[in-house]
N, C-alpha and C positions, 0 to 999 in steps of 0.2 A: 501493499500500499505506501502512495506517497505520501513525504512528507514536507514541511516547509525548511527552505535552506535559510538560517538567517545572514544577514551581512556582515562582511567582513572578508578577512582573507580567509580562502577558502587551502584546504591542505592536502584534499585530496580527490578526483576523480575515476569512479571506476565504473566503466563500460562493460556489460555484461551479458552475453548470449545474444547479440546487437540480430536480428535476420531483416532484410531488406531485398524484397522481389517487385521488379518490374516485370511488366511484359515480356518473357524469353528471356529474362537475365535472372540469375539471384545475386545481386550485388554484393550482399554480405550473408555470408552463411555461420551465425553464430560468434560474432565478433566479439574478442575481449582486448580491454586495452585499460592503462592503468595510470595516470597522469599526477605524481605528487607537489606539492608547493617546494619551491628549493632545488626543482631538478628541470632537467630538460633533457627529453621523451625525443631519440629519433623515429621517426615513422616509416617505415620502407617499403616498397612493393611494386609491382611493374604496373604501368600502364591496366586498370582493370581489375587492380588487386581488391579496388574497396575503398580505398583512401579516402576519394574523392565524397563517395557517399556518406562516409563517417562523419565525414568533415559537415557535413550537410545534418545529417543527425543531431550531431552537438550544436549547430547552429541553429536548431530549429526549423530549416528551411524543409526537410522533409520529416514526417515521423515512421518511426521502424514498425516493423509487423513484429516482432516479437522483441526479449531484450529488455532490460532495465541500464539505465544510469542512477548511478548514487554518487553524491556530494558530501564528503566529510560524513558516510555512513547513512544518510538520508537519500531514500528512495527517491527520485523528482522527474516529472515531465519535462522536455524541452517544447510546448508549445508552439512559440515564434521567436523570429530573431530578437523581435524586444523582449521576451523574456530569457531568453541568451544573453542580452548585456545585461540583465538586472540580476542574475546571476555571478556575473564577474567575468562571463565570457568574451575576447576578444578575437575578431579573425581577421588573418592577411589571407586575400584568396590570391591562388595560382593567377589569376585572369583577371583583369584590372574590374575592378568594383567600385570606381570611382562616378565623380558628373562633373564632365568636360566643361562644360559650360556655367560653372563654378570658377574663383579663385582657388590658389593654393590654400588659402588660411581658411578660406569655407568648407574645403575636401576635410581639411585635418580635424574641425570643430564638428564637421558632420551628425546629426544626429546625437551632439553630445549637449547642445545648445548652445548659442551663441549669446554673450553679452548684449544685452540692449540697455533702452534711457527713452524713456517717454512713449516706447514703440518699435524705434530705431535701433539698431544692430550697432553697435559701440565698432565702428572698423577698425579704429587704432588698437584698441584693445584685442580685439579680436587677430590681427596682424602679430601682434606683442606674443601673446599665446601662439601662434604657429611658432613665431619664431625661435621660439626658445624649445620646442621640440624637435624642429630643425636643426638645431644648433647643436641638440645633442646628437643627433645622428651624424653631425659632423659634415654637411651638404649645404653648397651654397644656393638655396633656389629662392626666389624673390615672395612671400608669402600673400602681394600682392598679385603678383603673377596670375592668367589665364592660366588655367590647368592643362586647355587644349593646347600649348604653346610649347608643352614639355613634352622630354623624349620618353620611350617607356618607360627608362632606368628611373628617370627623374618621377613619375607619376609611381611607379613601384614605389620608390623609397617614400614621396608622401601616404600612400596608403600606411606604409610603416608609422609613420611620424601620428597618422591617424589614430594606430593600435597604441599608441606610446602616452599619445591625451589620453586617452580613454580611463587612464589607469586601473587596468583588469586585474584581477588574480591569477588570472588562465590565457596564456597566449598560445594561437594556433595559428603558426607560419606557414603556409602552401607554398613549396619555392619562391622561398622571399629572396634569394640571391640569383634569381635569371637575369641576365643581363645587366649585374653588375661587377664593377672593378674589383680587382684585387683588394683595392685598398678601401675602398665601400664595404664589400663583406669582411674584412677584418674589422671595421666600424661597426658594423651590425652584430658581429661576435660580442664585442667588447660589451653595446648594452643590452645584449640578451645575457652575459653573465653578470650585470651587475645586477639586472632584473631576478635572476636567479636566487643573489645573495639576498636580494629582499625577500625574498620565501614564494617569489610567482613562481607558478606551475607553466612550464612553457612544453609546446608539443610542436615540435621541427620536422618541416616534412621537406626532403630532398631528395633530388636523385644523382647529386653529387658525395661520395662516397665519403672523399676526403674530407668536406665539412661533417660529417656525420661523424669521423674520427674526432675532427677538433674540437666541436663543440657540445656534442649529447653526452649527457650521462650516462642514461641507457637506451637500449632500442628494441621496436617492438617489429618486424615482418608481417606482411599481411601479404596472403597469395589466394587469390580464389574468393574472395569474401572471405576467409579464415587468417587466424593468427597463428603463425607457424612458429613464431620465435620471440621469445623474449628472454633480456638477461642485461650485466652489465655493458656498456660499450666496449671498459677496457679488459675484457675478458675474450673478446669474438675479433678474429681477424678479419680482413678484406675478401679472401678467395669465401672464407665458408659466408660470410654474410651475402657474397653474391650466389653462392648456390642457395643459400635458403631464401632469397627474391625471385631467383629463375627455376627451383628444384634442379638445375641440373650445373655442373661447372660449366662456368665459359672463363678463357685464358685470359689471364688479366695485362699478358706483356703487349706492346703496342702490335699495332700491325707494322709489316715492311711495307715502305713505299715504294711503287712499282718506278721500273726505271723508261722514262719514254725514249725510242729510238728516234736513231741519228734523222733529221730531217722533215721533223713531226710537223704537218702542214699547221701553219696558221689559222684558227677560226676565226676570232676577234680581233682586234687593232684600236684602242682608245686613246685617242691624242689629243690634247690640249683641254680635256673638260672641265671647265669653270660654271661656278655658279656666286658672284660675290658673299663673301661671308661667310661660306659652305665649302665651297669645294674651289683647290686652287690647280689650277695646268697640272692635271692629272692623267698620267697615261700608261700604260701598259698593254702589252700583248698575249693571249691564251691559244694554246696549241691544241691541234687535236689529241685526244687521247688525257689532258691535262688535268690535275686534279689542283686548284690555283686557288692557295688559301690566302683570306685576307683579315689582318691584323689589326687592332687598335684598341684603345681605351674606350669607353661610353665615351662617346660624340665626339670619337675622331674622323669621321665623317661617314664610315663605312657604307651604313645603309645609305645615306644620300649620298653616296657615287652610285650604289648599282639601283637606285630608284632614278636617275637619271639616265643610266644607261640603258635601262628599261623602259623606260617614257613615261612610269609612275609620276616623275616631275620635268620639267623642261629648262634643260643645260641653256647658260649665255651663250656660251661659247665649248667648242671642240666637236671631232669628225667619230664617226665610228665607221669602220670597215669591216665587212663582214665577210668569207672566202675571197677577201681580195674586193670587194665591192662595197664604195661608201654608201650605205644608207643614210637616209634621215628621218631617226627617229623622233616623233614628237608625240605618241600616245605608246599603252601598252600595244594596242592594236599593230602599230608600229612592228613594235619591238616582234609580236609573236611573227611578222608576218617575215621579219627578217628571222627567223630563227632562235629567240634572244627571248626564255620567261625568266621570270623572277618568283620562286616561294618565299613572301613576304616571313617578317619576324612576328607579326599580329595575326596569326591562322585567323584566328576569331570573325574579326572586320574585313580583313583585306584578304585573305586567303580561301577561305569556305563560304556558301551560302547556308548557313545552317540550318533553315526552316525546309531545305530543299532535302530529296536521299541521295543515300549515297551512289545512288547510281545519277542521278542527275547531275550532282559534285562532278564526277569523274568524267562525264561524258561532254557536261559544257564546253568547253574550248576546242569541240574538234567534231559538234552535232551532225556536220556537213557530210561527212563519215557516213553517216547511218541513216540518212535518209532514204525510203522508198523508193520504189524508181518511178520514173512520169507515167501519169500526170497529179502523183500524192505526194506535193513538196513536205512530208513530213518525216520525222526521225518514226526509225524503227526500235518499238520497244523492245523488240526480242533481241535483236543486233546490240545493244545499248547493254541489256542484262547480261547477254552472254562477254561482253567486251570488260562492264566494270566486275563481274564474278572473276574473272581471269586475274585482275590488277588484285582485288579483294584477296585472293587468295596467295599471291606470289609475295605482296605486302605483308602477309598476314595480319590483314585488318580483321579486329576482333568486334565483330556484326553477325548479327542472326542472320540478315537478308540483306542484299543491297538495296530494297527497298526504305530501310529503318532510315527516319532523318539524321542527319550526322549532328546536330545539338545533343543526340542522347547518346553519342558516344563519349570518351575520353579523349583526354586533351591529345595524347597521342596516337589515338587511330583515327583522331581528324588531321592531325600531321600528318598521317599515313595517306589519306583521302584528298591533301591536297596535292602529294607527290604521285599519287595515281594520276588526277585531273593531269597534270603537265604532261606525266610519261606517254598519254595518249595524244599527246600537241604535234609529234614528231620533231622536235625543238634541236639545234645544234646545241645552242648551248644555255647551260643551268646554271641559274645564280640562285645560294641556299643562304637564305639569312637566318642564322639560330637553327637550323632545323634541326637540331635536338632539344632546344628548349622543354622542358616537362615532360621528357620522353625517358622512360628508365631505361636501365643497365641494358636489359636485353632488343629495346627497340634501337638504342645507339645502335647497337652493333647492325642490327638490320640497314639503318643510315646510312652507315659507312658501306657495307656492302653494295648499297642501290648506286652510293656515288662511283665507287668503284667500277660496280658493271656499266654505267652510263661510258666512263672514262675508257673502261674495253673495247666499249660500243665504236668507239673514237670519235664520241663527242667531248667537250668541254665544260670543266667543271667548276664552277667560283663557289668556293664555300667559306663564308662569314663563323667566325665562331667567339665566341668571348673566353672558351675553355682552351688555351694556347696548347695542353695535350692533342686534343683531336686533332689542331692542327698539324702537330709534329708529327702524329702516327698517321696521318693520313694522305698530306699533301705533296706533290711532287716541288712544288716552289711555294714561296710564301709570301706574300707583299704587307707592308707593315704601314699602317697611317697614322697620321698626327697632325693635330691642327687642320683639317681638311686638306692633305698634300701627302704623297707616295716618296716614304723617307727612306725605306730601307728594302731590299730584298735579299731573299735569302733560299738557297735551293740546296738540295739534296744533303749530305750528311751536315752544312753549316746549319740545317734545321734543327733550333733547340727550345728547347721550353725557356733558356736562361737568356739565349740571345732574342729572343723575341719580346720580353717581360724587361730587357735592357734598351731594346731599339722603342719601345713604349714610352718607355720614362725616360729617354734621352731630352735633355732642351736642345 
């Protein structure tokens, strides 16, 4: 029977036997998780393991079919997000859950109450409060700035600041360091340790195992909706943890970089690409069969550069040459016609149409290939279904059927749908912007394999990643950006994590 939880600092949250069913999917199957005050719990599992569903249960967004939640020994029901906040829970979700048309300060205090006088918001006080928590995160973000003008990394930091402003008793952070620099991650971890030392309970969800070993005290692993392992972080090794996550052994060694044959054809040449205040005189080449990395700190201009190349934004100056022919690229349609496609960092708003089915998402860029014979200029659903099912199986997309809406898939599986969509386009140049963001260990291996397969087919791949070890292990060559300029190039054995870090942080 449910009881009443008194206000104040909670000591222990126990989730026992939680079950959640969706049509065709058992998302949670008797999940057990315990978070305690003064401790950081790492929550791990592949995409589709049930982590996001568990977080939604704790947040009061969905109600479990079975099981209990007890706070300090008192069984309770989290009936809504408002009730979750009242219980002392604060959530920093993996996907941006902010309000872009509000200011930074308004987002930091959103739902926490704005200071008012005479019915009017005291803007100066609101900004002062926001500045205080932002300074605690040691980030230089103007509280008065509109959130829509910030980068994804900056917006994520604002979400974290919102959690700090709530002064909650339990923080649940879902992939909080995605797209953050090493320095920003270090600052965040410092803040979390400080909160832990104050008695706060912290649940930290991350696919970056190094972070788990760096910042957590205990770790819980979920697989197929069940809890399969719980224990002290210090008492488990990385290979053991990977085995628990995947259910099988995956080698942890870096993959061997492929060697390009002499005289490989030049697929893409970029010259003098510029956009005032953003990109300055950027130029490089991409060869057939090459996997080219693009490294840099957040704000260095990596995403901005590839958006110019792919026509998502329009450059002020520059030339793009594809297979020896100069192409005028002023829109994504122009880029697609030239054989260039971009898989954007923000898959939710730019990569997929979440209300569409998996089938529609995959076949959308190549609908003309599936048209029925004249005089019926309409797509053949049978052909679309066969093509999309083939890619679902090839990419191991976890979905009951191809007619399921993309919004019901986990983040990692949504990313794979975006990949599948562009595989059907027949492009020559694939640009992957943070393709492993929010994807589990096994899923990352599948993305690496896919990029390697594209290169082996003679296509060119540009790979942006904030995890330099990914670039070191996968790329033939790596370019480094800093302050909107390409400043360094590393090839073959010269590519190393230390070299990339040194180049990124040089003046």
